[in-house]
C-alpha positions in Angstrom: -24.1 -102.6 19.3 -23.5 -99.1 19.5 -26.4 -97.3 21.4 -25.3 -93.7 22.4 -23.2 -91.5 19.9 -22.6 -88.0 20.9 -20.4 -87.0 17.9 -21.2 -87.1 14.1 -20.3 -85.7 10.6 -23.7 -84.7 8.9 -23.8 -84.2 4.9 -26.9 -81.8 4.5 -28.3 -80.9 1.2 -31.3 -78.8 0.6 -33.5 -79.2 -2.0 -33.0 -77.8 -5.6 -35.6 -74.6 -7.1 -37.5 -76.1 -9.5 -37.0 -74.1 -13.3 -39.7 -71.5 -14.4 -41.3 -72.4 -17.6 -41.7 -71.0 -21.2 -45.1 -71.3 -22.5 -47.5 -69.3 -24.5 -51.4 -69.2 -24.3 -52.8 -71.0 -26.8 -56.3 -70.9 -27.9 -58.7 -71.3 -31.4 -58.3 -67.9 -33.4 -55.6 -66.5 -30.4 -52.7 -67.9 -31.3 -50.7 -65.5 -29.4 -52.6 -65.3 -26.2 -49.4 -64.2 -23.8 -46.5 -66.0 -22.0 -48.3 -68.0 -19.2 -45.4 -69.9 -17.8 -45.3 -70.8 -14.1 -43.0 -69.8 -11.6 -40.7 -73.1 -10.5 -41.2 -74.3 -6.6 -39.2 -73.8 -3.8 -36.5 -76.5 -2.8 -36.8 -77.8 0.8 -34.8 -76.6 3.8 -33.1 -78.8 6.3 -33.5 -77.7 9.5 -32.2 -79.1 12.8 -34.7 -78.9 15.5 -34.4 -79.5 19.3 -36.3 -82.4 20.5 -36.1 -83.1 24.6 -37.2 -86.8 23.9 -33.9 -87.2 21.6 -30.9 -88.5 23.5 -28.2 -89.6 21.0 -27.1 -88.4 17.6 -27.2 -92.4 16.8 -29.7 -92.4 13.7 -27.0 -89.5 12.0 -24.2 -91.9 13.1 -25.8 -94.6 10.7 -27.7 -92.7 8.1 -25.2 -88.8 7.7 -26.2 -88.3 4.1 -29.9 -86.1 4.5 -31.8 -84.6 1.1 -34.4 -82.2 1.1 -36.8 -82.4 -1.7 -36.6 -80.4 -4.9 -39.2 -77.8 -5.8 -41.1 -78.6 -9.5 -41.0 -77.1 -12.1 -43.5 -74.7 -13.6 -45.9 -75.5 -16.0 -48.2 -73.8 -18.8 -51.2 -71.9 -17.8 -49.6 -69.7 -15.0 -49.0 -72.9 -13.1 -46.5 -72.5 -10.8 -44.2 -75.8 -9.4 -45.0 -77.3 -5.7 -42.2 -76.1 -3.1 -40.0 -78.6 -2.0 -40.7 -80.2 1.6 -38.8 -78.9 4.6 -36.6 -81.5 5.9 -36.9 -81.4 9.9 -34.2 -83.8 11.5 -34.6 -83.7 15.8 -31.6 -83.4 17.7 -31.0 -83.7 21.7 -30.8 -80.8 23.7 -27.3 -79.3 24.1 -26.2 -80.1 20.4 -23.6 -77.8 18.6 -23.2 -77.2 14.8 -19.8 -76.8 13.9 -18.3 -76.7 10.2 -15.0 -78.7 9.0 -12.9 -76.3 10.3 -14.2 -76.9 14.1 -15.8 -73.0 14.1 -19.0 -73.0 15.9 -22.3 -72.2 13.6 -24.9 -72.8 16.5 -25.3 -74.4 19.6 -28.9 -75.9 20.4 -30.2 -75.3 23.7 -33.5 -75.3 24.8 -36.6 -77.0 23.1 -37.9 -75.7 19.7 -34.4 -74.4 19.3 -33.7 -74.7 14.9 -31.0 -74.1 13.4 -31.5 -74.3 9.0 -28.2 -76.7 7.9 -29.4 -76.1 4.6 -31.1 -73.3 2.6 -33.6 -74.9 -0.1 -32.8 -73.4 -3.6 -35.3 -70.4 -5.2 -37.4 -71.0 -8.2 -36.9 -69.7 -11.5 -39.7 -67.3 -12.8 -41.4 -68.1 -15.3 -42.1 -66.0 -18.8 -45.3 -65.0 -17.6 -43.5 -63.2 -14.5 -41.0 -61.9 -16.6 -43.2 -60.2 -19.4 -43.8 -56.4 -18.8 -44.2 -53.4 -21.3 -41.2 -53.9 -23.8 -40.6 -57.3 -23.3 -44.2 -58.3 -23.9 -43.3 -62.4 -24.8 -40.0 -63.4 -23.4 -39.2 -67.0 -24.9 -37.2 -68.0 -22.2 -37.6 -68.7 -18.2 -35.1 -68.7 -15.4 -33.7 -71.6 -14.0 -34.1 -72.8 -10.6 -31.1 -72.6 -8.2 -29.4 -75.4 -6.5 -30.0 -76.2 -2.5 -27.2 -75.3 -0.6 -24.9 -78.1 0.5 -23.0 -78.7 3.4 -20.7 -81.0 5.6 -21.3 -80.2 9.6 -20.3 -81.7 13.0 -22.8 -82.6 15.7 -21.7 -82.9 18.7 -23.8 -83.1 22.6 -23.1 -81.6 25.3 -25.1 -82.8 28.1 -27.3 -80.3 29.8 -26.7 -80.9 33.1 -26.7 -78.8 36.1 -24.0 -81.1 38.3 -21.7 -83.4 36.8 -20.1 -86.2 38.9 -16.6 -87.1 38.3 -14.1 -89.3 39.2 -12.2 -92.9 38.8 -13.8 -95.8 37.3 -15.2 -97.7 39.7 -15.7 -94.5 42.8 -19.6 -95.3 42.9 -20.8 -91.9 40.8 -23.3 -95.0 38.5 -24.3 -96.4 42.3 -24.8 -92.2 43.4 -27.1 -90.9 40.6 -29.6 -94.1 40.9 -30.0 -93.5 44.3 -30.5 -89.8 44.1 -32.8 -89.8 41.2 -34.7 -92.6 39.1 -32.0 -93.3 36.8 -31.1 -97.0 36.2 -27.5 -97.3 35.2 -25.7 -100.0 34.8 -23.5 -101.1 37.7 -20.5 -103.5 38.1 -17.1 -103.9 40.3 -14.9 -103.5 37.5 -13.2 -100.2 35.5 -15.3 -98.6 32.7 -18.8 -100.1 33.5 -20.1 -97.1 32.6 -19.5 -96.6 29.1 -21.9 -93.8 28.3 -22.8 -90.2 30.4 -26.3 -91.4 32.6 -28.5 -88.5 33.5 -30.7 -88.4 36.4 -33.8 -86.2 37.7 -33.7 -84.9 41.2 -36.2 -83.2 43.7 -34.7 -81.5 46.7 -37.6 -79.4 48.0 -38.5 -77.0 45.5 -35.4 -77.3 43.5 -35.3 -79.9 40.4 -32.3 -80.3 39.1 -30.4 -82.5 36.5 -27.6 -84.8 37.5 -24.5 -86.5 35.1 -22.2 -89.1 35.5 -19.0 -88.6 33.4 -17.6 -92.1 32.4 -13.6 -93.3 32.0 -11.8 -89.9 33.8 -8.4 -91.7 34.2 -4.9 -90.4 34.1 -4.2 -88.7 30.8 -7.9 -88.7 30.3 -7.5 -84.7 28.6 -4.9 -86.3 26.0 -7.2 -89.3 25.0 -6.5 -92.2 27.6 -9.5 -93.8 28.5 -12.9 -92.6 27.8 -12.0 -89.7 29.2 -11.2 -87.5 25.7 -14.7 -88.5 24.7 -16.9 -87.5 27.4 -15.0 -84.5 28.7 -17.4 -82.4 26.8 -20.8 -83.4 28.8 -19.2 -81.4 32.2 -19.2 -78.2 30.3 -22.5 -76.6 31.1 -22.6 -77.7 34.3 -23.2 -75.6 37.1 -21.2 -77.8 40.0 -18.9 -80.3 39.6 -18.9 -83.2 42.3 -15.9 -85.3 42.7 -17.1 -88.4 43.9 -13.7 -90.1 45.8 -13.8 -94.1 46.6 -12.7 -94.4 50.7 -12.5 -98.2 50.1 -10.2 -98.6 46.9 -8.5 -101.9 47.0 -5.4 -100.3 44.7 -2.8 -99.8 47.5 -1.1 -96.9 44.8 -4.1 -94.9 45.3 -5.8 -92.8 47.9 -8.8 -90.2 47.9 -6.7 -86.9 47.9 -4.3 -87.7 44.9 -7.4 -88.8 42.9 -8.9 -85.8 43.2 -5.6 -84.2 42.5 -5.3 -86.1 39.2 -9.0 -85.5 38.6 -8.6 -82.1 39.0 -5.5 -81.7 36.6 -7.3 -83.3 33.3 -9.9 -80.8 34.1 -7.3 -78.0 34.2 -5.6 -79.4 30.9 -9.1 -80.0 29.4 -10.3 -75.8 30.2 -12.5 -73.8 30.8 -14.0 -75.1 34.3 -12.1 -73.2 36.5 -15.2 -71.2 37.4 -17.3 -74.0 38.7 -17.8 -74.8 42.1 -16.4 -78.1 43.3 -18.1 -80.4 46.2 -16.2 -83.1 47.3 -18.3 -86.6 48.1 -16.6 -89.3 50.2 -18.3 -92.6 49.1 -18.3 -95.7 50.5 -18.2 -94.8 54.2 -20.6 -98.1 55.2 -17.5 -100.1 54.7 -15.2 -100.3 58.2 -12.0 -98.9 56.4 -13.9 -96.7 54.4 -15.6 -94.5 57.1 -11.8 -94.9 58.9 -9.9 -93.0 55.8 -12.8 -90.5 55.4 -12.1 -89.5 59.0 -8.7 -89.4 58.2 -8.7 -86.8 55.3 -11.6 -84.5 55.6 -9.6 -81.9 57.7 -7.1 -81.7 54.5 -9.8 -81.4 52.1 -11.9 -78.2 53.8 -8.8 -76.9 54.3 -8.3 -76.4 51.0 -11.9 -74.9 50.7 -14.4 -77.9 49.7 -17.3 -78.9 50.9 -17.5 -82.3 51.9 -19.7 -85.0 52.5 -19.7 -88.5 53.9 -22.3 -90.8 52.0 -22.6 -94.2 51.2 -24.7 -95.3 48.2 -25.5 -98.3 49.0 -26.5 -98.2 52.8 -28.0 -94.2 52.0 -26.1 -92.5 54.2 -25.8 -89.0 53.6 -27.9 -88.9 50.5 -30.5 -85.9 51.6 -28.0 -83.6 52.8 -25.7 -84.0 49.9 -29.2 -83.4 47.7 -30.2 -80.4 49.5 -26.8 -78.5 49.2 -26.8 -79.3 45.9 -30.1 -77.6 45.6 -28.6 -74.8 47.2 -25.6 -74.2 44.6 -27.8 -74.6 41.6 -30.3 -72.5 43.1 -27.9 -69.8 43.3 -25.9 -70.7 40.0 -29.8 -70.3 38.6 -30.4 -66.5 39.8 -26.8 -65.3 39.4 -27.7 -65.9 35.9 -28.5 -62.8 33.7 -32.0 -61.9 33.2 -32.7 -63.6 29.4 -34.1 -60.3 27.1 -36.6 -60.5 24.5 -34.6 -61.4 21.1 -33.7 -58.1 19.2 -33.8 -58.4 15.8 -30.2 -56.3 14.5 -31.3 -54.7 11.0 -27.4 -53.2 9.5 -28.4 -51.8 6.1 -26.1 -52.0 3.6 -23.9 -49.2 2.7 -25.3 -46.2 -0.2 -22.3 -46.6 -1.6 -22.0 -50.4 -1.8 -22.7 -51.5 -5.7 -23.1 -55.6 -4.7 -20.4 -56.6 -6.4 -16.9 -56.4 -6.8 -14.1 -56.7 -9.8 -10.6 -57.7 -9.3 -8.3 -58.4 -12.6 -6.2 -61.7 -11.2 -2.5 -62.7 -12.3 -3.7 -64.6 -15.0 -5.1 -61.6 -16.6 -9.0 -62.5 -15.9 -11.5 -59.5 -14.5 -13.4 -61.8 -11.7 -16.9 -60.7 -11.0 -17.9 -61.6 -7.4 -21.3 -60.5 -5.8 -24.8 -61.9 -4.7 -26.5 -60.7 -7.3 -24.4 -61.5 -10.2 -23.3 -65.4 -9.4 -27.1 -66.0 -8.8 -28.3 -64.6 -11.8 -25.9 -66.5 -13.7 -27.5 -69.7 -11.8 -30.5 -68.6 -13.1 -29.4 -68.3 -16.3 -30.3 -71.0 -19.2 -27.2 -71.0 -21.6 -28.4 -72.8 -24.4 -31.0 -69.7 -25.0 -29.4 -67.1 -26.7 -32.4 -64.7 -25.1 -31.9 -66.1 -22.2 -28.4 -65.1 -22.4 -29.5 -61.4 -23.6 -31.5 -60.9 -20.4 -28.6 -61.6 -18.4 -26.4 -58.9 -20.0 -29.5 -56.7 -19.9 -29.6 -57.3 -15.7 -25.2 -56.9 -15.5 -25.5 -53.8 -17.0 -28.1 -52.3 -15.4 -26.0 -53.3 -11.9 -23.6 -51.7 -13.6 -21.0 -54.4 -14.1 -20.2 -53.4 -17.6 -19.2 -49.4 -16.4 -16.9 -51.0 -13.4 -15.2 -53.3 -16.0 -14.5 -50.5 -17.9 -13.4 -48.6 -15.1 -11.3 -51.6 -14.2 -9.1 -51.5 -17.1 -10.8 -54.1 -19.5 -11.1 -54.3 -22.8 -13.3 -55.7 -25.9 -12.1 -59.7 -25.9 -10.9 -59.8 -22.4 -11.8 -62.7 -20.3 -14.2 -62.3 -17.7 -15.4 -64.7 -14.8 -18.2 -64.5 -12.5 -18.3 -66.5 -9.7 -15.6 -68.2 -7.6 -13.1 -70.3 -9.2 -14.4 -73.6 -8.5 -17.2 -72.7 -10.3 -17.3 -69.7 -12.5 -18.6 -68.7 -15.6 -16.4 -67.0 -18.3 -16.5 -65.6 -21.4 -14.8 -63.0 -23.5 -16.1 -59.6 -23.1 -17.8 -57.6 -25.6 -19.2 -54.1 -24.3 -22.4 -53.4 -25.5 -23.3 -49.6 -26.6 -26.6 -48.2 -25.0 -27.5 -46.3 -27.9 -27.3 -48.9 -30.1 -29.1 -51.4 -28.0 -32.4 -49.0 -27.7 -32.2 -48.6 -31.4 -32.8 -52.6 -32.1 -35.0 -52.4 -29.1 -34.6 -54.5 -25.4 -33.4 -57.9 -25.7 -36.8 -60.3 -25.2 -39.2 -58.0 -27.1 -41.5 -59.6 -29.4 -42.4 -57.3 -32.5 -45.4 -59.3 -33.8 -47.5 -57.9 -30.3 -46.1 -54.4 -31.2 -49.1 -51.5 -32.3 -48.9 -48.5 -32.5 -49.9 -46.9 -29.6 -51.1 -44.2 -28.5 -49.8 -41.3 -26.2 -51.6 -42.6 -22.7 -50.5 -46.2 -23.5 -47.1 -44.8 -24.3 -47.2 -43.4 -21.1 -48.4 -46.0 -19.1 -46.0 -48.1 -20.9 -43.2 -45.8 -19.1 -44.6 -46.0 -15.9 -44.6 -50.0 -16.1 -40.7 -50.0 -17.1 -39.9 -47.7 -14.0 -42.1 -49.9 -11.8 -40.1 -53.1 -13.2 -36.8 -51.2 -12.6 -37.9 -50.6 -9.2 -39.2 -54.1 -8.4 -35.4 -55.8 -9.4 -34.0 -53.4 -7.1 -36.3 -54.0 -4.2 -35.6 -57.4 -4.6 -32.8 -58.2 -2.8 -32.5 -54.5 -1.1 -35.1 -54.7 1.2 -33.6 -52.2 3.6 
């Protein structure tokens, strides 16, 4: 039964926003008490959070589809819908988040580090929030936006200071078991270790982590053995330790050639050239092992390696090795740049950025792309003529109609708002601003109109300006 998984594909779906409510307040002797529809609730986010107690991605291997809850719709009497509950997914320290094309989206290192894998949809505004001095009783509300759905890949790269590399049965698991409190499976046959083992070592005032990487054989970087699956676990280490078997029973192997083979695999994998190396000659408690260690040590030192002779079984040379590793790790930590306080970079939009684009495609369709137009389309109930008219007003105020005219669009031409796979297509009919003013703005309810004094008309004009400013500021915070 699988107990360790370090790569999974996760299907994350955030919650949808709740729809706004179109409602009119009613009570005795007051049949038209004004709009009182509440806003829809926000959909829940899907968030990855680093948890030090989690060491595997096994849960997501068995259950790869995860979805947050939806926001609740608004109701009458100005009751807003309940927000959807965020879905928190714990992941191991060292988890890398990639998209389907292999691009890195986030590198999650450190307890509590978070990444929003799916953004919940906004809730739709109710007709109470859409009311204004000129649109006193909207008969529509905005729809909630769908939550973000994303397919991502999670890869675990062990966060360890020391990585033990070497042939199967070289004694890596035995060495980690005596240097730390880890209890890996140990036996005298190839591929005993099927998953990376992690242990914590204390040497003087330095505490560091040590991991063994299983399954490295010739061709590991091309997928032979288990090496390709676990080579990623050496990427974050500060020092590589070659564990060489000086008592191997295989006649075609010797410690120096084993070192050359493993170094070639690390070179083929790439990205590890700058890591310091230490060589450990293991199993010197066996007479032939000690003789071979004495024979090859001068050659290894001539290559520039620091060499330690140890026996994991007889506990020989372990203290010297652990303190030497502590010294190398302390130097590596001191060489790291001091982490600065997190800086927030603000990049305001250009003053001439309209927020959308209009392009003429080969099939004669004018395509409108932009955050605001596409969001407004998703929020519109196209079964409600008043809601469609409100959308047209918003697009007109944004300048979409002017840009269509500049691009050469004529009445009856096809216009698409959104991407090709999810666009709203319609035949364009230009509006006449003067005629629209004469007929009144869409969304007005003339039953609520009455002769207004000059002071009231002035307040209404100020309210109109405030509404226009609010719509402008809603998604232009800078």
